C-alpha positions as CSV (number, residue, x, y, z in Angstrom):
1,X,-17.5,-9.6,-10.1
2,X,-21.1,-9.7,-8.2
3,X,-20.4,-6.0,-6.8
4,X,-23.1,-5.6,-3.6
5,X,-26.0,-3.7,-4.9
6,X,-26.2,-0.7,-2.4
7,X,-22.6,-0.4,-2.9
8,X,-23.6,-0.3,-6.8
9,X,-25.9,2.6,-6.1
10,X,-23.8,4.3,-4.0
11,X,-20.4,4.9,-5.9
12,X,-22.7,5.0,-9.6
13,X,-24.3,8.1,-7.5
14,X,-20.7,9.6,-6.4
15,X,-19.1,9.0,-9.6
16,X,-21.6,9.3,-13.0
17,X,-22.6,6.4,-14.6
18,X,-19.8,6.9,-17.1
19,X,-17.1,6.5,-14.6
20,X,-18.9,3.9,-12.5
21,X,-19.1,1.6,-15.5
22,X,-15.5,1.9,-15.9
23,X,-14.5,1.5,-12.6
24,X,-16.6,-1.9,-12.2
25,X,-15.5,-3.0,-16.0
26,X,-11.4,-2.1,-14.0
27,X,-12.3,-4.2,-10.6
28,X,-12.9,-7.4,-13.1
29,X,-9.5,-6.9,-14.5
30,X,-6.4,-8.6,-13.5
31,X,-4.8,-6.4,-10.1
32,X,-1.2,-5.0,-11.0
33,X,1.7,-6.1,-8.9
34,X,3.6,-3.8,-7.5
35,X,7.3,-3.7,-5.4
36,X,9.8,-0.7,-3.7
37,X,13.2,-1.5,-3.6
38,X,15.2,-0.8,-0.7
39,X,18.0,1.3,-2.0
40,X,20.2,0.7,1.4
41,X,20.2,-3.4,0.7
42,X,20.3,-3.3,-3.5
43,X,24.2,-3.3,-5.2
44,X,23.6,-0.3,-6.6
45,X,24.3,-2.2,-10.0
46,X,21.6,-4.1,-9.6
47,X,19.6,-1.9,-8.6
48,X,19.8,1.0,-11.1
49,X,19.8,-2.2,-13.7
50,X,16.5,-3.9,-12.5
51,X,14.7,0.3,-11.8
52,X,16.0,1.3,-15.3
53,X,14.3,-1.8,-17.1
54,X,10.6,-1.9,-14.6
55,X,7.9,0.6,-15.3
56,X,7.9,2.4,-12.7
57,X,5.5,4.0,-10.2
58,X,5.4,8.0,-10.8
59,X,4.8,8.7,-7.9
60,X,7.6,7.0,-5.6
61,X,11.3,6.7,-6.3
62,X,12.0,2.9,-5.6
63,X,8.1,1.7,-6.4
64,X,8.2,-0.3,-9.4
65,X,5.0,-2.3,-11.4
66,X,6.1,-6.0,-12.1
67,X,4.9,-7.9,-15.2
68,X,4.4,-10.8,-13.4
69,X,3.7,-11.5,-9.6
70,X,7.3,-12.8,-8.6
71,X,7.1,-16.0,-6.8
72,X,8.1,-14.3,-3.4
73,X,8.3,-16.9,-0.9
74,X,11.3,-18.7,-2.9
75,X,12.9,-15.4,-3.6
76,X,16.1,-15.1,-0.9
77,X,16.1,-11.3,-1.5
78,X,12.6,-11.1,-0.4
79,X,14.0,-12.6,2.9
80,X,16.8,-10.5,2.8
81,X,14.6,-6.9,2.7
82,X,15.9,-5.7,-0.5
83,X,12.0,-5.1,-1.7
84,X,8.4,-4.9,-0.4
85,X,5.4,-6.0,-1.8
86,X,3.6,-2.6,-1.6
87,X,-0.2,-1.6,-3.6
88,X,1.2,0.9,-5.9
89,X,-1.7,3.8,-5.2
90,X,-0.3,3.8,-1.2
91,X,3.0,4.4,-2.3
92,X,1.9,7.7,-2.4
93,X,2.4,9.0,0.9
94,X,5.7,9.2,-0.4
95,X,4.5,12.9,-1.6
96,X,3.1,13.9,1.0
97,X,6.2,13.3,3.6
98,X,8.4,15.2,0.7
99,X,6.7,17.4,0.4
100,X,5.6,19.2,3.6
101,X,8.8,17.2,6.2
102,X,11.6,18.0,4.0
103,X,15.2,17.5,5.1
104,X,14.0,18.2,8.8
105,X,14.3,15.1,11.4
106,X,11.5,14.5,12.2
107,X,9.7,11.4,14.9
108,X,6.8,10.1,13.2
109,X,4.2,7.3,14.3
110,X,2.8,5.2,11.6
111,X,-0.8,4.6,14.0
112,X,-1.9,1.6,12.3
113,X,1.0,-0.2,11.0
114,X,0.8,-3.4,10.3
115,X,2.0,-5.4,8.0
116,X,4.2,-3.0,7.5
117,X,4.4,-1.5,4.0
118,X,3.7,2.3,4.8
119,X,6.5,2.0,7.5
120,X,9.1,0.7,5.7
121,X,8.1,3.1,2.9
122,X,8.2,6.0,5.5
123,X,11.4,4.9,6.9
124,X,12.8,5.0,4.3
125,X,11.6,8.4,3.2
126,X,11.9,10.4,6.7
127,X,15.2,12.2,7.1
128,X,18.7,10.9,7.9
129,X,18.2,11.5,12.4
130,X,14.5,10.6,12.3
131,X,12.8,8.1,14.7
132,X,9.6,6.2,13.4
133,X,7.6,4.6,15.7
134,X,5.2,1.8,14.2
135,X,2.2,0.7,16.0
136,X,0.0,-2.0,15.5
137,X,-3.2,-2.9,18.0
138,X,-3.4,-6.6,17.0
139,X,-0.7,-8.5,19.0
140,X,-0.1,-10.8,16.4
141,X,-0.2,-8.4,13.5
142,X,2.6,-6.3,15.8
143,X,5.1,-9.7,15.7
144,X,4.8,-9.3,11.8
145,X,5.2,-6.0,11.7
146,X,8.6,-6.3,14.1
147,X,9.5,-8.7,11.9
148,X,9.0,-6.7,8.3
149,X,11.0,-3.9,9.3
150,X,13.7,-5.9,10.8
151,X,14.0,-7.2,7.8
152,X,13.7,-3.3,6.2
153,X,17.0,-3.0,8.3
154,X,16.7,0.9,9.6
155,X,18.3,1.2,13.2
156,X,16.0,4.3,13.9
157,X,12.5,2.5,14.2
158,X,10.5,1.5,17.7
159,X,7.9,-0.9,17.0
160,X,4.6,-0.6,19.9
161,X,1.5,-2.7,20.8
162,X,-1.3,0.0,21.8
163,X,-5.1,0.9,21.3
164,X,-4.6,4.4,19.9
165,X,-6.3,5.7,23.1
166,X,-2.9,5.0,24.6
167,X,-0.8,7.5,22.7
168,X,-3.2,10.1,25.1
169,X,-0.8,10.1,27.8
170,X,2.5,11.2,25.9
171,X,1.6,14.4,25.1
172,X,2.6,16.5,21.9
173,X,5.6,14.0,20.9
174,X,5.0,13.7,17.5
175,X,5.9,15.8,14.2
176,X,3.8,13.2,11.9
177,X,1.4,10.8,12.4
178,X,0.1,8.8,9.7
179,X,-3.6,7.3,10.5
180,X,-4.1,4.7,7.3
181,X,-7.3,3.9,9.4
182,X,-9.2,0.8,9.3
183,X,-12.5,0.9,6.8
184,X,-14.5,-0.5,4.6
185,X,-12.4,-1.9,2.3
186,X,-14.4,-1.1,-0.8
187,X,-10.6,-0.6,-2.6
188,X,-9.5,-3.9,-2.0
189,X,-12.8,-5.3,-3.7
190,X,-10.3,-6.8,-6.5
191,X,-7.3,-7.3,-4.4
192,X,-9.0,-9.6,-1.3
193,X,-12.3,-11.1,-2.4
194,X,-13.4,-11.0,1.3
195,X,-13.9,-7.4,1.6
196,X,-16.9,-7.4,-1.1
197,X,-18.6,-10.7,1.1
198,X,-18.2,-8.1,4.3
199,X,-19.2,-4.8,2.6
200,X,-22.4,-3.7,3.8
201,X,-24.0,0.4,4.4
202,X,-24.1,-0.5,8.4
203,X,-20.0,-1.5,8.5
204,X,-19.4,1.8,6.6
205,X,-21.8,3.8,9.2
206,X,-19.5,1.6,11.8
207,X,-15.9,2.6,10.1
208,X,-16.3,6.6,9.9
209,X,-17.5,6.5,13.2
210,X,-14.6,4.2,14.5
211,X,-12.3,6.3,12.4
212,X,-13.1,9.6,14.3
213,X,-13.0,8.0,17.8
214,X,-9.0,6.9,16.7
215,X,-8.2,10.4,15.5
216,X,-10.1,12.0,18.1
217,X,-7.7,9.7,20.4
218,X,-4.2,10.4,18.2
219,X,-5.3,13.9,17.6
220,X,-3.5,15.2,21.0
221,X,-0.2,13.4,20.6
222,X,0.7,15.8,17.9
223,X,2.3,18.7,17.8
224,X,1.1,22.0,17.3
225,X,2.0,23.1,13.3
226,X,2.3,18.8,13.4
227,X,0.8,16.9,10.1
228,X,-1.6,14.2,9.8
229,X,-2.0,12.4,6.9
230,X,-5.2,10.4,6.7
231,X,-5.8,7.7,4.5
232,X,-8.3,4.9,4.2
233,X,-8.8,2.1,1.5
234,X,-12.2,3.0,0.4
235,X,-14.2,5.3,-1.5
236,X,-17.1,6.6,0.0
237,X,-17.3,10.1,1.4
238,X,-18.3,9.3,4.4
239,X,-14.7,7.6,5.9
240,X,-13.3,10.2,3.0
241,X,-14.4,14.1,2.4
242,X,-16.9,13.8,5.4
243,X,-13.9,12.8,7.5
244,X,-11.5,15.7,6.7
245,X,-14.2,17.8,7.0
246,X,-15.0,17.0,10.5
247,X,-11.6,17.3,11.3
248,X,-11.1,20.8,10.2
249,X,-14.7,21.8,11.6
250,X,-13.5,19.9,15.5
251,X,-9.8,20.5,15.5
252,X,-9.3,23.6,13.2
253,X,-6.9,21.6,11.2
254,X,-5.7,23.1,7.6
255,X,-6.2,20.7,4.8
256,X,-3.0,21.0,3.3
257,X,-2.6,20.7,-0.9
258,X,0.3,17.6,-1.9
259,X,1.4,18.7,-5.3
260,X,0.3,15.7,-8.0
261,X,0.7,16.4,-11.8
262,X,-2.7,15.9,-14.0
263,X,-0.8,12.9,-15.6
264,X,-0.5,11.1,-12.9
265,X,-4.4,10.7,-13.3
266,X,-5.4,11.3,-9.3
267,X,-9.3,11.7,-8.4
268,X,-9.9,15.1,-6.3
269,X,-13.1,16.0,-4.0
270,X,-16.3,14.5,-4.6
271,X,-18.3,16.2,-1.8
272,X,-21.1,18.6,-3.1
273,X,-20.0,21.7,-2.6
274,X,-16.9,21.4,-1.3
275,X,-13.3,21.9,-2.9
276,X,-10.7,21.0,-0.2
277,X,-7.5,19.2,-1.7
278,X,-8.2,15.6,-1.2
279,X,-6.4,12.5,-2.8
280,X,-8.5,9.5,-5.1
281,X,-6.5,6.7,-6.5
282,X,-9.6,5.2,-8.6
283,X,-8.5,1.8,-10.2
284,X,-9.8,2.5,-14.0
285,X,-7.8,5.9,-14.1
286,X,-4.4,4.7,-12.4
287,X,-2.6,1.5,-12.0
288,X,-3.2,0.4,-9.0
289,X,-6.0,-0.2,-6.3
290,X,-8.5,2.6,-4.5
291,X,-6.8,4.6,-2.4
292,X,-8.0,8.0,-0.3
293,X,-5.3,10.4,1.2
294,X,-5.5,14.0,3.0
295,X,-2.7,16.1,4.8
296,X,-3.6,17.9,7.6
297,X,-2.0,20.3,9.8
298,X,-2.6,21.0,13.0
299,X,-3.3,24.7,14.7
300,X,-0.2,26.2,16.3
301,X,-0.5,26.5,20.1
302,X,-3.9,25.7,20.2
303,X,-5.6,23.6,22.8
304,X,-7.8,20.8,21.6
305,X,-11.3,20.2,22.8
306,X,-12.0,16.8,22.1
307,X,-15.6,15.7,22.1
308,X,-15.0,11.7,21.1
309,X,-13.7,9.6,23.9
310,X,-12.7,6.3,23.9
311,X,-14.8,4.0,25.9
312,X,-11.9,2.7,26.7
313,X,-7.8,2.5,27.2
314,X,-5.8,-1.0,27.2
315,X,-3.3,1.2,30.0
316,X,-0.3,-0.9,28.4
317,X,2.4,0.2,30.1
318,X,5.8,-1.7,30.5
319,X,9.1,0.4,31.6
320,X,11.7,-2.5,29.9
321,X,14.5,-0.5,32.2
322,X,14.5,-2.2,35.6
323,X,17.4,-4.9,34.2
324,X,19.6,-2.9,32.3
325,X,22.9,-4.6,31.4
326,X,22.1,-7.5,33.4
327,X,23.2,-10.3,32.1
328,X,26.0,-8.6,29.9
329,X,29.7,-7.8,30.5
330,X,31.7,-5.0,29.8
331,X,33.5,-6.5,27.4
332,X,30.4,-8.3,25.7
333,X,29.3,-4.5,25.5
334,X,32.4,-3.5,23.6
335,X,32.3,-6.8,21.2
336,X,29.0,-5.9,20.5
337,X,30.0,-2.1,19.9
338,X,32.4,-3.2,17.4
339,X,30.0,-4.8,14.8
340,X,28.8,-1.4,14.3
341,X,29.3,1.6,12.2
342,X,29.5,4.9,13.1
343,X,29.2,3.1,16.7
344,X,29.2,6.3,18.2
345,X,26.1,7.9,17.0
346,X,24.3,4.7,19.4
347,X,23.5,3.8,22.7
348,X,24.3,-0.3,23.4
349,X,22.9,-1.9,26.1
350,X,21.9,-5.3,27.5
351,X,18.2,-5.7,28.8
352,X,18.0,-9.7,30.1
353,X,19.8,-11.5,27.7
354,X,19.6,-9.3,24.6
355,X,22.4,-6.5,23.5
356,X,20.3,-3.8,21.4
357,X,21.7,-0.7,20.0
358,X,19.3,2.6,19.7
359,X,20.4,5.9,18.4
360,X,21.8,7.9,21.2
361,X,20.1,11.3,20.1
362,X,16.6,9.4,20.7
363,X,17.2,7.6,24.2
364,X,14.7,9.9,25.9
365,X,11.7,9.5,23.5
366,X,12.4,5.6,24.1
367,X,12.6,6.3,27.6
368,X,9.1,7.8,27.9
369,X,7.5,5.6,25.4
370,X,8.4,2.3,27.7
371,X,7.2,3.8,30.4
372,X,3.5,4.5,28.7
373,X,3.2,2.0,25.8
374,X,4.2,-1.6,25.4
375,X,7.6,-1.8,23.0
376,X,7.7,-4.7,20.7
377,X,11.5,-4.4,19.8
378,X,13.4,-0.6,19.4
379,X,16.3,-0.4,17.3
380,X,18.6,-3.0,16.3
381,X,19.2,-6.6,18.5
382,X,22.5,-7.2,17.9
383,X,23.5,-10.2,20.0
384,X,22.3,-12.6,22.6
385,X,24.6,-13.2,25.5
386,X,24.6,-17.1,26.8
387,X,27.8,-16.9,29.0
388,X,30.8,-15.9,27.9
389,X,29.1,-16.4,24.3
390,X,28.0,-14.2,22.3
391,X,25.8,-15.5,19.7
392,X,25.3,-12.7,17.0
393,X,21.1,-11.5,16.2
394,X,19.4,-12.3,12.8
395,X,18.6,-8.7,13.1
396,X,22.0,-8.0,13.2
397,X,22.8,-9.5,9.8
398,X,19.6,-7.8,8.6
399,X,21.1,-4.3,9.4
400,X,22.2,-1.7,7.5
401,X,24.8,-0.7,10.1
402,X,26.2,-3.8,10.3
403,X,30.6,-3.8,9.6
404,X,30.9,-5.4,6.4
405,X,33.9,-7.0,7.5
406,X,32.9,-7.9,11.0
407,X,32.4,-11.4,10.5
408,X,33.5,-13.9,7.9
409,X,31.3,-13.6,4.9
410,X,30.5,-16.9,2.3
411,X,28.5,-16.1,-0.7
412,X,25.9,-19.4,-1.1
413,X,24.0,-20.9,-3.8
414,X,20.6,-20.3,-4.8
415,X,19.7,-23.9,-3.4
416,X,21.7,-23.4,-0.3
417,X,20.0,-20.1,0.4
418,X,16.7,-21.7,0.2
419,X,17.9,-24.3,2.3
420,X,19.1,-21.7,4.9
421,X,15.6,-19.7,4.9
422,X,13.6,-23.6,5.8
423,X,16.2,-23.6,8.4
424,X,18.1,-26.5,7.4
425,X,21.4,-27.3,7.9
426,X,24.1,-26.1,5.8
427,X,27.4,-26.7,4.5
428,X,30.2,-24.9,3.8
429,X,33.5,-25.0,2.0
430,X,36.3,-26.8,3.7
431,X,38.1,-23.0,3.8
432,X,34.8,-21.3,5.8
433,X,36.5,-20.4,9.0
434,X,35.1,-22.0,11.8
435,X,33.1,-19.7,14.2
436,X,29.9,-17.0,13.5
437,X,29.7,-16.7,9.7
438,X,27.7,-13.9,7.4
439,X,26.2,-16.0,4.5
440,X,25.4,-13.6,1.4
441,X,23.5,-14.2,-1.2
442,X,24.0,-11.6,-4.5
443,X,26.2,-10.1,-2.1
444,X,23.4,-9.4,0.3
445,X,23.4,-10.7,3.7
446,X,21.2,-13.3,4.4
447,X,21.3,-14.3,8.1
448,X,24.2,-16.0,10.4
449,X,25.3,-19.6,10.9
450,X,27.7,-21.2,13.4
451,X,30.3,-23.1,11.2
452,X,31.9,-26.2,13.1
453,X,33.5,-28.0,11.0
454,X,31.3,-30.8,9.0
455,X,28.3,-28.7,9.1
456,X,26.9,-25.4,9.7
457,X,24.4,-24.5,12.6
458,X,21.9,-22.7,11.5
459,X,20.4,-19.5,13.1
460,X,18.0,-17.8,11.1
461,X,15.3,-17.6,13.4
462,X,12.4,-20.6,13.2
463,X,9.3,-18.4,13.3
464,X,10.3,-16.8,10.2
465,X,11.3,-20.1,8.0
466,X,9.8,-21.3,4.9
467,X,7.7,-23.8,5.5
468,X,7.2,-24.8,2.6
469,X,9.1,-28.3,1.4
470,X,8.6,-27.9,-2.5
471,X,9.3,-26.0,-5.0
472,X,7.2,-24.7,-8.0
473,X,8.1,-25.3,-11.6
474,X,8.9,-21.9,-12.5
475,X,10.4,-19.2,-9.8
476,X,10.5,-16.0,-10.9
477,X,13.2,-13.7,-8.7
478,X,14.0,-10.0,-8.7
479,X,17.4,-10.7,-10.3
480,X,17.6,-13.6,-12.0
481,X,20.5,-16.0,-11.2
């Protein structure tokens, strides 16, 4: 790999000759592949078997390294949300959440969330009764974020599409904010060759200033005593330690330590004359890509004076509540409610032609979010109303709160599963009941069809379908057929 000369000089100065040479050598090695398993989706025996036989990511209970990259596109369990492909170093967020949140239900914001690795991870780690707001400023990426969170299956999620400045109007709303801020991408050089070609000292300068504006915009919406988790995928101190020191000086933020055993080989503070706790992952020392993380606590009961002001706010507001229950009858709402586990814990309502379920305990918070932000989706979409018909939504099939016997289930073969995921017509056995049927693969829900006898109409989302019309010669999957 031809590293930019300026990057080499800066990083050699930061690490020293010996460590820099080891880093440069590591960047020419093959990148490790890692995934995170979804305990709520995989059958217990399969989860235990795979987890016991794999090389574990030390700082994540469900993180695993793979010997070889799987054929993810052609693995039905990937599409069913049984696992997420995530870079191992970034799974360290789990340690910060577990140490400082514990079992206390919390309202958390993942500010720069697409495509969804840290959001799906946080949702799995957050205590029962928590709410996650996952935000992405770029519209098309917010749709990808929504798709991945839908597949993960947890109902306590709101997806938004807003600029960081738009959150200031919420006041001190969040217990935890994760800011995986846009950065110069030095830690992604091995993974993404474009990051190498786009790197420059000028871009580093732009990035650290942008990062401070983002933090300034979002800081007012963090509750006093709340946690801000700051992360980047870069090595330099300008975007890392110097920004953490700035947050301490500017906002009075307390910089918190995270338990990390020495055998994890995580590198600490590299800023001359400073020793506050930060966590830097270097590819020659830890099995993963470059990553940096620090945890800060907002002072209790203090007003924050903010020097950085956003030059513009997109002002995206959408109430989304003017047509609640329009288009759905009381009977249809009750029918949809019957599909939910612990239905008494959810507010089931219709907005337009869609029936959704959202945790009752956070209805007031959802209302605030809808009044201030552009909400892409919230909770679980249960069904679409078409006249007297109630069509189950794919999000319901993906959800972990679907009653297991709410619909007839049909176990299908690998070939049928791939055909389904391509949104092709499926032919089921002659004994399959007519009407809406939940297809399963290895006993994991894959989606709905409407069986009409001679064929089954495919209800898989058109925009999610596998577009490739061929199968590779070798297919590697999480669980062998």
